[in-house]
VOFIDREN-619658 format. One record per residue: chain; x, y, z of N, C-alpha, C, CB in turn; residue in one letter. Coordinates in pm, 1 decimal. Glycine has a CB too. Layout:
BEGIN
A,X,Y,Z,X,Y,Z,X,Y,Z,X,Y,Z,A
...
//
This chain:
BEGIN
A,-4912.8,-4689.9,2479.7,-4985.5,-4610.8,2575.7,-4890.6,-4544.6,2675.0,-5086.9,-4696.9,2648.5,M
A,-4786.3,-4618.7,2712.4,-4689.2,-4565.2,2807.9,-4618.2,-4442.3,2749.5,-4585.8,-4673.8,2846.4,K
A,-4581.8,-4449.8,2621.9,-4515.7,-4336.5,2556.4,-4608.8,-4216.1,2551.2,-4470.2,-4374.8,2414.2,K
A,-4735.6,-4241.6,2524.5,-4832.4,-4132.7,2518.5,-4841.4,-4061.3,2653.2,-4970.4,-4185.6,2476.8,F
A,-4846.0,-4136.1,2762.5,-4854.8,-4076.3,2895.3,-4730.5,-3995.1,2929.2,-4875.9,-4184.2,2999.9,L
A,-4614.9,-4043.3,2888.7,-4490.7,-3969.4,2912.9,-4491.8,-3838.1,2836.4,-4368.2,-4053.6,2872.6,I
A,-4530.4,-3843.8,2710.5,-4534.8,-3722.4,2627.0,-4640.4,-3625.5,2680.9,-4565.5,-3758.6,2478.1,I
A,-4756.9,-3676.0,2718.4,-4862.6,-3589.7,2773.2,-4816.1,-3523.5,2903.2,-4991.9,-3671.3,2798.3,A
A,-4746.7,-3598.1,2989.1,-4694.6,-3542.2,3114.3,-4592.5,-3433.6,3086.8,-4632.0,-3651.9,3200.5,S
A,-4509.1,-3455.8,2985.1,-4406.9,-3358.5,2947.0,-4472.0,-3226.7,2906.2,-4319.7,-3413.2,2831.9,F
A,-4571.9,-3232.5,2818.0,-4637.1,-3111.2,2771.8,-4719.4,-3044.7,2881.7,-4725.2,-3142.0,2653.1,F
A,-4775.0,-3122.2,2970.4,-4849.3,-3064.1,3083.0,-4755.5,-2988.8,3175.7,-4924.2,-3173.4,3161.1,A
A,-4634.8,-3040.0,3195.7,-4539.1,-2972.9,3284.4,-4487.9,-2842.9,3225.2,-4422.0,-3064.5,3314.3,S
A,-4492.1,-2830.9,3094.2,-4446.8,-2708.4,3028.1,-4529.3,-2588.8,3073.8,-4455.1,-2723.1,2875.4,I
A,-4657.4,-2608.1,3095.6,-4745.4,-2496.8,3130.6,-4712.6,-2436.4,3266.7,-4889.1,-2542.6,3129.0,S
A,-4635.9,-2505.2,3350.2,-4601.2,-2454.1,3481.7,-4473.1,-2371.8,3482.0,-4587.8,-2567.6,3577.7,F
A,-4401.3,-2371.5,3372.2,-4277.1,-2295.4,3363.6,-4312.8,-2149.2,3341.4,-4184.8,-2349.0,3249.2,V
A,-4242.1,-2058.0,3407.8,-4273.6,-1917.2,3396.1,-4144.5,-1838.8,3371.3,-4346.3,-1866.1,3523.4,N
A,-4104.0,-1830.8,3245.9,-3983.7,-1756.8,3209.3,-4019.3,-1663.9,3094.5,-3866.6,-1853.0,3170.0,A
A,-3999.5,-1534.2,3112.0,-4033.4,-1439.8,3005.9,-3942.4,-1461.1,2887.3,-4023.4,-1294.9,3055.5,Q
A,-4001.2,-1469.6,2768.8,-3927.1,-1506.6,2649.7,-3852.1,-1389.0,2588.0,-4020.4,-1565.8,2548.5,V
A,-3918.6,-1276.9,2563.2,-3852.9,-1160.3,2503.5,-3862.8,-1044.5,2600.6,-3916.4,-1122.8,2366.0,F
A,-3748.2,-991.3,2641.6,-3746.9,-885.8,2742.9,-3731.4,-746.0,2685.0,-3636.5,-911.0,2840.3,T
A,-3708.9,-734.4,2554.0,-3699.3,-602.6,2492.8,-3557.6,-562.5,2461.9,-3761.1,-500.7,2581.3,G
A,-3528.6,-432.3,2476.3,-3399.1,-375.8,2439.9,-3284.5,-450.1,2509.8,-3394.8,-226.4,2475.1,K
A,-3186.7,-492.1,2430.7,-3069.7,-562.4,2482.8,-3085.0,-713.4,2490.7,-3037.5,-510.6,2617.4,G
A,-3204.1,-764.6,2469.0,-3227.4,-908.9,2473.4,-3159.0,-974.8,2352.7,-3380.8,-940.5,2474.8,D
A,-3093.0,-1087.1,2374.5,-3026.7,-1157.5,2264.5,-3071.2,-1302.7,2261.1,-2873.4,-1148.8,2278.2,T
A,-3096.9,-1350.0,2140.4,-3139.5,-1488.1,2118.7,-3051.6,-1550.1,2009.7,-3291.1,-1494.8,2079.1,K
A,-3018.4,-1678.3,2030.0,-2948.0,-1757.3,1929.3,-3030.1,-1882.7,1906.1,-2800.7,-1792.1,1973.9,F
A,-3050.1,-1916.9,1780.4,-3129.8,-2035.2,1747.0,-3053.5,-2119.9,1646.0,-3269.3,-1994.8,1690.7,Q
A,-3065.4,-2248.6,1659.2,-3009.1,-2342.6,1563.2,-3112.8,-2450.6,1539.0,-2874.0,-2403.4,1614.0,V
A,-3128.9,-2486.5,1412.0,-3232.2,-2584.1,1382.4,-3217.8,-2649.0,1247.0,-3364.5,-2520.3,1391.6,G
A,-3317.0,-2729.0,1215.5,-3325.8,-2796.4,1085.8,-3419.3,-2716.1,997.0,-3375.8,-2944.3,1101.1,A
A,-3382.6,-2705.1,870.9,-3460.4,-2629.5,773.3,-3509.8,-2725.1,666.1,-3376.4,-2514.4,710.7,N
A,-3635.8,-2709.0,626.0,-3696.2,-2795.5,525.3,-3759.0,-2709.9,416.7,-3801.6,-2889.6,588.7,F
A,-3729.6,-2745.7,291.6,-3790.6,-2679.1,177.9,-3802.4,-2778.6,64.2,-3708.9,-2554.8,134.9,Q
A,-3867.9,-2739.4,-43.5,-3897.9,-2833.5,-151.4,-3773.5,-2896.3,-213.5,-3976.7,-2764.0,-258.2,E
A,-3670.6,-2821.3,-233.0,-3554.1,-2873.3,-304.8,-3440.0,-2917.9,-214.1,-3503.6,-2769.5,-398.9,Y
A,-3463.2,-2921.7,-84.2,-3356.7,-2967.1,3.4,-3386.6,-2940.3,149.8,-3227.5,-2901.4,-34.6,G
A,-3299.0,-2989.2,233.0,-3307.2,-2964.1,376.4,-3168.1,-2927.9,425.3,-3363.9,-3088.0,453.5,S
A,-3161.8,-2857.2,536.4,-3031.2,-2813.3,582.3,-3031.5,-2765.8,725.4,-2980.7,-2705.0,494.6,G
A,-2930.5,-2685.5,757.2,-2909.8,-2631.5,890.5,-2929.5,-2480.6,884.2,-2768.1,-2667.9,945.2,V
A,-2999.4,-2426.7,984.7,-3024.3,-2283.1,990.1,-2982.9,-2231.2,1127.6,-3174.2,-2250.8,960.9,I
A,-2921.8,-2113.5,1130.0,-2889.6,-2046.2,1256.2,-2940.7,-1902.9,1246.6,-2734.5,-2049.8,1286.2,V
A,-2992.2,-1852.6,1358.4,-3037.9,-1713.6,1363.0,-2985.3,-1647.4,1489.4,-3193.0,-1705.6,1357.5,T
A,-2967.3,-1518.1,1479.8,-2928.1,-1436.3,1594.3,-3018.2,-1313.9,1594.2,-2775.4,-1395.8,1588.6,Y
A,-3079.6,-1284.5,1707.3,-3166.5,-1168.0,1720.3,-3121.2,-1083.6,1838.3,-3314.0,-1210.6,1737.4,D
A,-3124.8,-951.4,1819.8,-3086.0,-856.7,1923.6,-3199.4,-756.0,1942.8,-2952.5,-784.4,1886.8,Y
A,-3251.7,-744.5,2064.4,-3361.2,-652.4,2094.1,-3316.8,-507.9,2088.8,-3419.6,-682.6,2229.7,G
A,-3387.2,-427.4,2010.0,-3354.5,-284.8,1999.2,-3463.6,-197.9,2060.2,-3333.1,-246.1,1852.8,I
A,-3570.0,-259.5,2107.2,-3679.6,-187.0,2169.4,-3772.9,-284.5,2239.4,-3756.2,-103.9,2065.3,G
A,-3879.0,-231.2,2296.6,-3972.4,-316.1,2371.0,-4027.6,-429.5,2285.5,-4087.1,-232.5,2425.2,K
A,-4057.6,-401.8,2160.7,-4117.8,-502.0,2073.1,-4041.6,-520.2,1941.5,-4260.5,-464.0,2043.5,N
A,-3915.9,-479.1,1935.8,-3840.9,-486.3,1809.8,-3707.5,-557.0,1829.0,-3817.8,-345.9,1753.1,M
A,-3669.3,-632.6,1727.1,-3536.1,-692.9,1726.6,-3483.4,-696.2,1583.4,-3539.1,-836.4,1787.9,S
A,-3352.8,-695.5,1571.9,-3284.9,-708.8,1443.4,-3189.7,-827.4,1455.8,-3208.1,-576.1,1403.3,V
A,-3152.0,-882.8,1342.3,-3062.3,-996.7,1350.7,-3016.7,-1046.4,1215.7,-3128.0,-1107.5,1424.0,G
A,-2959.8,-1165.4,1218.8,-2908.7,-1233.0,1099.3,-2959.0,-1376.2,1096.3,-2753.9,-1229.8,1095.6,L
A,-2976.8,-1427.2,976.4,-3010.2,-1567.0,954.2,-2912.3,-1622.5,852.4,-3157.8,-1584.0,906.1,T
A,-2860.4,-1740.4,879.0,-2773.1,-1807.9,783.9,-2824.4,-1949.5,764.8,-2624.8,-1807.8,832.5,S
A,-2823.8,-1993.4,641.6,-2879.0,-2123.2,606.7,-2785.0,-2195.1,510.9,-3019.1,-2108.0,544.4,L
A,-2766.0,-2322.9,536.2,-2685.0,-2404.8,444.7,-2759.5,-2535.0,418.0,-2542.0,-2433.1,504.1,Y
A,-2785.5,-2563.1,291.0,-2857.3,-2684.2,252.6,-2761.6,-2802.2,242.9,-2930.2,-2663.7,119.2,L
A,-2796.2,-2911.1,307.6,-2715.0,-3033.0,306.2,-2776.9,-3136.9,214.1,-2700.0,-3090.1,448.4,L
A,-2897.2,-3179.5,244.8,-2966.0,-3278.8,162.9,-3041.0,-3209.4,52.0,-3061.9,-3363.9,247.6,G
A,-2991.7,-3221.6,-69.2,-3049.1,-3147.7,-181.7,-3071.6,-3238.5,-301.0,-2958.8,-3031.5,-221.1,I
A,-3156.7,-3192.2,-390.5,-3179.8,-3263.0,-516.0,-3085.2,-3205.4,-620.7,-3329.5,-3251.0,-562.0,K
A,-3020.1,-3295.8,-692.4,-2936.7,-3251.6,-804.4,-3027.0,-3216.7,-921.9,-2833.0,-3361.4,-844.6,E
A,-2980.2,-3130.3,-1008.2,-3055.6,-3091.0,-1126.4,-2976.4,-3132.4,-1248.8,-3084.8,-2938.0,-1127.3,I
A,-3037.8,-3214.0,-1333.2,-2972.1,-3266.5,-1453.5,-2836.5,-3330.1,-1421.3,-2953.7,-3154.5,-1556.5,N
A,-2832.1,-3406.9,-1313.2,-2710.8,-3476.1,-1266.5,-2597.7,-3379.5,-1231.2,-2662.5,-3573.5,-1373.0,S
A,-2631.5,-3255.9,-1207.2,-2532.4,-3154.8,-1171.6,-2546.4,-3122.7,-1023.4,-2549.1,-3026.4,-1258.2,E
A,-2433.7,-3111.4,-952.6,-2435.6,-3078.8,-810.7,-2423.2,-2927.5,-792.6,-2321.9,-3152.5,-735.9,K
A,-2494.7,-2872.6,-694.1,-2486.0,-2728.0,-671.0,-2354.0,-2689.1,-605.1,-2602.6,-2681.3,-584.4,P
A,-2313.5,-2566.1,-629.1,-2194.1,-2509.9,-565.7,-2228.1,-2458.9,-426.4,-2134.6,-2396.0,-651.5,N
A,-2126.1,-2413.1,-354.2,-2145.2,-2357.3,-220.1,-2245.1,-2242.8,-221.7,-2012.1,-2309.4,-162.8,F
A,-2231.5,-2149.6,-316.5,-2320.1,-2033.1,-319.8,-2464.2,-2070.2,-354.7,-2268.2,-1931.6,-419.9,D
A,-2486.7,-2186.7,-416.7,-2622.5,-2233.1,-441.2,-2686.1,-2286.6,-312.9,-2622.9,-2341.1,-549.7,D
A,-2605.9,-2340.5,-223.5,-2653.7,-2400.6,-98.9,-2666.2,-2299.3,15.2,-2560.7,-2512.3,-57.2,R
A,-2590.6,-2191.1,10.4,-2577.4,-2096.3,121.6,-2668.4,-1975.8,103.4,-2432.4,-2050.0,135.0,F
A,-2721.8,-1926.3,214.7,-2798.6,-1801.9,213.1,-2770.6,-1725.3,341.8,-2951.5,-1830.0,197.2,D
A,-2767.5,-1594.4,332.5,-2745.9,-1505.5,446.3,-2849.2,-1394.3,437.0,-2599.3,-1447.8,448.6,L
A,-2915.9,-1366.7,549.4,-3022.1,-1266.1,550.7,-3010.5,-1177.0,674.0,-3160.3,-1333.5,546.7,R
A,-3036.0,-1048.6,655.6,-3055.5,-957.1,767.9,-3205.0,-955.7,794.4,-2999.0,-811.0,737.8,A
A,-3243.2,-939.8,922.7,-3384.8,-949.2,955.1,-3428.9,-846.8,1058.7,-3416.3,-1087.1,1004.3,R
A,-3554.2,-810.6,1050.3,-3620.0,-725.2,1147.8,-3744.5,-799.5,1194.9,-3655.8,-583.8,1087.3,F
A,-3765.6,-806.0,1326.5,-3881.5,-876.0,1380.9,-3958.4,-786.2,1476.4,-3838.4,-1004.4,1452.1,S
A,-4089.5,-803.7,1476.6,-4177.4,-738.6,1573.2,-4219.2,-845.8,1673.6,-4303.1,-671.6,1503.1,A
A,-4170.9,-834.9,1794.7,-4200.2,-933.6,1899.0,-4331.4,-893.7,1965.2,-4083.7,-942.8,2004.6,N
A,-4439.2,-964.3,1930.6,-4574.2,-917.2,1965.4,-4647.5,-1004.6,2067.0,-4656.9,-908.3,1841.4,I
A,-4578.7,-1087.1,2140.4,-4646.4,-1173.9,2237.6,-4720.2,-1093.9,2344.4,-4545.7,-1266.8,2303.8,A
A,-4668.1,-976.1,2379.8,-4735.8,-897.1,2483.6,-4871.5,-844.1,2437.4,-4647.6,-780.5,2525.8,D
A,-4890.1,-832.8,2305.9,-5019.1,-791.3,2252.0,-5126.6,-894.2,2289.5,-5010.9,-774.0,2097.7,V
A,-5088.3,-1021.3,2291.0,-5180.8,-1129.8,2324.7,-5172.1,-1169.7,2472.4,-5152.5,-1251.1,2237.1,F
A,-5089.0,-1098.8,2548.4,-5068.5,-1124.5,2691.1,-5018.1,-1266.5,2718.1,-5198.2,-1100.9,2767.1,N
A,-4924.4,-1312.8,2634.4,-4866.2,-1446.3,2652.9,-4713.9,-1440.0,2658.5,-4910.4,-1540.1,2539.8,I
A,-4657.3,-1320.9,2679.0,-4512.7,-1304.2,2673.5,-4438.4,-1377.7,2783.7,-4479.2,-1159.7,2679.9,E
A,-4507.3,-1424.4,2886.6,-4440.9,-1499.6,2992.4,-4389.8,-1633.9,2941.3,-4536.0,-1521.0,3109.7,E
A,-4456.8,-1691.8,2843.3,-4422.8,-1825.7,2796.9,-4386.0,-1833.1,2649.2,-4536.6,-1917.1,2823.3,K
A,-4440.5,-1743.6,2568.3,-4427.5,-1754.6,2423.0,-4383.3,-1620.7,2364.8,-4561.0,-1800.3,2358.9,V
A,-4304.9,-1626.2,2259.4,-4270.6,-1507.6,2181.4,-4315.9,-1533.8,2038.9,-4116.3,-1475.0,2188.0,D
A,-4402.7,-1449.6,1987.0,-4446.6,-1457.3,1847.7,-4380.9,-1340.7,1775.9,-4604.9,-1453.0,1834.3,I
A,-4316.6,-1368.6,1662.6,-4241.7,-1262.4,1596.4,-4254.4,-1267.9,1443.5,-4095.6,-1270.6,1636.0,Y
A,-4343.9,-1187.8,1386.8,-4344.5,-1170.0,1241.7,-4235.0,-1070.3,1203.9,-4484.4,-1121.1,1191.3,P
A,-4188.5,-1077.7,1080.7,-4086.4,-982.3,1039.9,-4051.1,-989.3,893.2,-3964.2,-1003.2,1119.7,G
A,-3956.5,-906.2,857.5,-3905.9,-897.3,720.2,-3758.1,-932.0,718.4,-3929.2,-755.7,661.1,L
A,-3712.9,-987.2,606.7,-3571.2,-1015.2,590.4,-3527.4,-983.7,447.9,-3540.7,-1161.8,625.0,N
A,-3403.0,-940.2,438.3,-3342.9,-915.9,307.0,-3213.8,-995.2,302.2,-3317.2,-762.3,281.1,I
A,-3197.3,-1067.7,193.5,-3082.6,-1157.2,186.5,-3014.5,-1158.4,52.5,-3124.1,-1294.1,220.3,G
A,-2929.6,-1254.1,37.2,-2851.2,-1269.0,-84.1,-2939.8,-1313.6,-200.5,-2737.5,-1369.1,-61.9,V
A,-3048.4,-1383.5,-170.3,-3133.1,-1441.7,-275.0,-3264.5,-1366.4,-297.8,-3163.7,-1584.4,-240.5,K
A,-3318.8,-1299.8,-191.3,-3449.2,-1235.6,-206.9,-3479.5,-1140.9,-90.5,-3559.0,-1341.5,-218.1,N
A,-3591.9,-1072.4,-106.5,-3652.0,-995.3,1.6,-3772.6,-1076.5,46.1,-3692.2,-847.2,-43.7,F
A,-3784.2,-1102.1,175.8,-3891.2,-1190.4,219.5,-3945.0,-1156.7,356.4,-3844.0,-1330.5,219.0,G
A,-4025.7,-1248.0,406.2,-4088.0,-1232.0,537.3,-4073.6,-1361.6,615.8,-4237.4,-1192.4,523.6,A
A,-4091.0,-1349.1,745.6,-4088.0,-1467.8,831.7,-4192.8,-1452.4,941.7,-3945.8,-1488.9,893.4,H
A,-4232.9,-1565.9,994.9,-4323.5,-1570.6,1108.5,-4277.1,-1684.7,1196.6,-4473.1,-1588.9,1063.8,L
A,-4249.2,-1652.5,1322.2,-4198.0,-1755.1,1411.3,-4256.7,-1746.8,1549.9,-4050.0,-1746.1,1419.7,G
A,-4230.7,-1851.8,1626.5,-4272.5,-1857.2,1766.4,-4165.9,-1930.7,1846.1,-4411.4,-1926.9,1781.5,A
A,-4140.9,-1880.2,1967.4,-4046.1,-1942.9,2059.6,-4120.4,-1980.2,2187.8,-3925.4,-1847.6,2090.5,R
A,-4077.5,-2089.1,2247.4,-4129.1,-2128.2,2378.3,-4010.1,-2169.0,2463.6,-4234.6,-2244.7,2367.2,Y
A,-3990.5,-2101.8,2577.5,-3876.6,-2131.9,2664.2,-3919.7,-2217.9,2782.9,-3811.3,-2002.0,2713.8,F
A,-3849.0,-2329.8,2801.4,-3873.7,-2419.6,2913.7,-3806.5,-2366.7,3040.4,-3823.1,-2561.5,2881.3,F
A,-3689.0,-2308.1,3023.8,-3613.6,-2247.6,3133.1,-3576.0,-2107.3,3087.1,-3485.7,-2333.2,3171.7,T
A,-3519.9,-2023.2,3173.1,-3479.9,-1889.0,3129.2,-3375.2,-1889.4,3016.9,-3425.9,-1811.9,3247.1,P
A,-3304.0,-1999.3,2997.2,-3199.5,-2000.6,2896.0,-3223.5,-2089.7,2776.0,-3075.5,-2040.2,2957.8,G
A,-3321.4,-2179.9,2782.8,-3338.9,-2278.6,2675.8,-3485.0,-2296.3,2637.9,-3280.6,-2412.4,2717.7,F
A,-3507.1,-2302.1,2505.5,-3641.8,-2325.0,2455.1,-3639.6,-2386.4,2317.5,-3719.7,-2196.2,2452.5,G
A,-3754.7,-2389.1,2255.3,-3768.5,-2439.8,2118.7,-3831.7,-2330.6,2033.9,-3854.1,-2571.3,2114.4,V
A,-3812.6,-2341.3,1904.8,-3872.8,-2243.9,1814.3,-3918.9,-2313.7,1687.4,-3773.3,-2130.7,1780.9,Y
A,-4007.7,-2247.9,1617.0,-4051.8,-2290.7,1485.2,-4072.6,-2164.0,1403.7,-4183.2,-2378.4,1492.2,S
A,-4036.7,-2170.4,1276.2,-4043.8,-2049.1,1193.9,-4069.1,-2086.7,1049.1,-3913.7,-1966.1,1206.1,E
A,-4146.9,-2003.9,980.1,-4161.8,-2016.0,836.0,-4102.7,-1890.5,772.5,-4312.0,-2035.5,795.3,I
A,-4046.5,-1907.6,654.3,-3992.5,-1795.2,577.9,-4037.3,-1811.5,433.0,-3835.3,-1788.0,588.5,Q
A,-4062.9,-1698.8,368.4,-4104.9,-1705.1,229.0,-4062.4,-1577.2,157.4,-4258.3,-1725.9,218.2,F
A,-4032.3,-1587.8,27.2,-3992.8,-1468.8,-48.8,-4113.5,-1382.6,-84.5,-3918.4,-1509.4,-176.2,P
A,-4094.1,-1252.8,-79.3,-4195.2,-1157.3,-126.8,-4155.4,-1111.8,-267.2,-4208.6,-1034.0,-28.9,I
A,-4026.8,-1080.3,-283.6,-3973.7,-1038.8,-413.4,-3839.6,-1106.9,-434.7,-3959.3,-883.6,-422.2,A
A,-3829.8,-1182.5,-542.5,-3704.3,-1250.1,-575.9,-3622.6,-1160.0,-667.7,-3730.8,-1388.5,-643.3,M
A,-3492.0,-1168.7,-656.4,-3405.7,-1087.7,-742.4,-3416.7,-1130.3,-887.8,-3260.8,-1097.3,-696.3,Y
A,-3444.1,-1257.0,-910.8,-3470.2,-1308.5,-1044.3,-3616.4,-1353.0,-1046.4,-3371.8,-1427.1,-1082.0,D
A,-3700.0,-1289.2,-1126.6,-3842.8,-1318.9,-1127.4,-3876.1,-1458.6,-1177.6,-3914.0,-1218.6,-1211.4,N
A,-3786.0,-1520.6,-1249.5,-3810.1,-1654.9,-1302.1,-3691.6,-1744.6,-1267.3,-3833.2,-1651.2,-1456.1,D
A,-3679.1,-1782.3,-1138.5,-3564.1,-1864.4,-1100.1,-3568.8,-2002.4,-1166.0,-3558.6,-1879.5,-947.9,P
A,-3452.9,-2044.5,-1214.0,-3442.2,-2177.0,-1275.1,-3327.3,-2251.9,-1210.3,-3421.5,-2166.8,-1428.8,I
A,-3335.2,-2382.3,-1214.2,-3226.8,-2464.7,-1161.9,-3195.2,-2436.4,-1016.8,-3103.9,-2444.9,-1243.7,G
A,-3068.2,-2414.5,-990.6,-3021.3,-2394.1,-853.3,-3069.6,-2262.6,-792.0,-2870.6,-2398.2,-850.2,F
A,-3117.7,-2168.6,-873.6,-3168.6,-2042.1,-820.8,-3292.1,-2062.9,-732.6,-3202.2,-1947.3,-935.8,E
A,-3356.0,-2178.8,-743.7,-3474.0,-2208.1,-661.5,-3435.5,-2241.8,-518.4,-3553.5,-2323.3,-721.8,K
A,-3312.2,-2288.5,-497.8,-3267.3,-2320.1,-361.6,-3266.8,-2192.5,-278.9,-3125.6,-2385.9,-362.5,Y
A,-3315.0,-2199.1,-156.4,-3320.9,-2085.0,-63.8,-3399.0,-1966.8,-120.0,-3180.9,-2040.0,-28.6,N
A,-3484.8,-1992.9,-216.2,-3562.7,-1886.1,-278.0,-3709.1,-1928.6,-286.4,-3507.4,-1851.4,-419.0,N
A,-3756.8,-1990.2,-178.0,-3891.2,-2044.8,-175.5,-3939.1,-2055.2,-30.7,-3895.8,-2182.9,-245.3,Q
A,-4063.1,-2093.7,-12.9,-4117.2,-2115.8,120.7,-4032.6,-2221.3,192.0,-4266.6,-2159.8,113.8,F
A,-3998.6,-2194.7,319.3,-3928.1,-2296.4,397.8,-3975.1,-2293.1,542.2,-3775.6,-2275.2,390.7,N
A,-3951.9,-2403.6,609.2,-3995.6,-2424.7,746.8,-3875.4,-2469.6,827.3,-4111.5,-2529.4,755.1,F
A,-3859.5,-2413.8,947.8,-3749.8,-2457.7,1034.2,-3800.8,-2480.7,1175.6,-3635.3,-2354.1,1034.5,S
A,-3731.0,-2568.1,1245.3,-3765.2,-2601.4,1383.1,-3633.8,-2634.3,1453.7,-3868.4,-2722.1,1391.0,I
A,-3623.3,-2593.0,1580.4,-3498.6,-2620.5,1651.5,-3497.0,-2566.5,1792.6,-3383.6,-2563.4,1576.2,G
A,-3375.5,-2544.1,1840.8,-3352.6,-2497.6,1978.2,-3324.5,-2348.9,1980.1,-3236.4,-2573.8,2043.0,A
A,-3369.6,-2282.4,2086.3,-3349.9,-2139.5,2103.7,-3280.2,-2116.5,2239.1,-3486.9,-2062.4,2095.8,S
A,-3185.3,-2023.0,2239.9,-3106.2,-1996.5,2360.7,-3104.6,-1847.4,2390.7,-2961.8,-2049.4,2344.5,F
A,-3115.4,-1811.8,2517.8,-3092.1,-1674.4,2562.1,-2941.7,-1657.9,2582.7,-3172.4,-1641.5,2694.3,N
A,-2887.1,-1549.3,2534.1,-2744.0,-1524.0,2552.7,-2722.3,-1416.9,2657.9,-2678.3,-1482.2,2420.3,L
//
């Protein structure tokens, strides 16, 4: 019960913080987190740069650490690694919640596929917050991925820390 009260107090105090999450052109965000997908888990980093009131571009890099071997074979570096360029539409102001939350759907093109993402950020202070994001392929370069080609080529979920730069 004591832990529940501490956690409830923590989340209640979050609502009193007032730091605008996405400020538009020139805004920069760096995120680092844990990534989870069917064939493994790993580390993900993203960088976003605001190019307009509701637009940002950036990069995502992902490296899988905990993975399943296939037929007792271990994947190579290029099977574990993915790099993507991304475009996001920062739409929190549409819902009038931009003071606390940033919601950003977008598209990404990478080494493994063309895909989409949907994420949300919440900043506790002007410089630090948390984020959660899902990513999924729309079109894979290989229509029938087998073996290690499935790594970084499927629905994935990430959660972590977000920083204003």
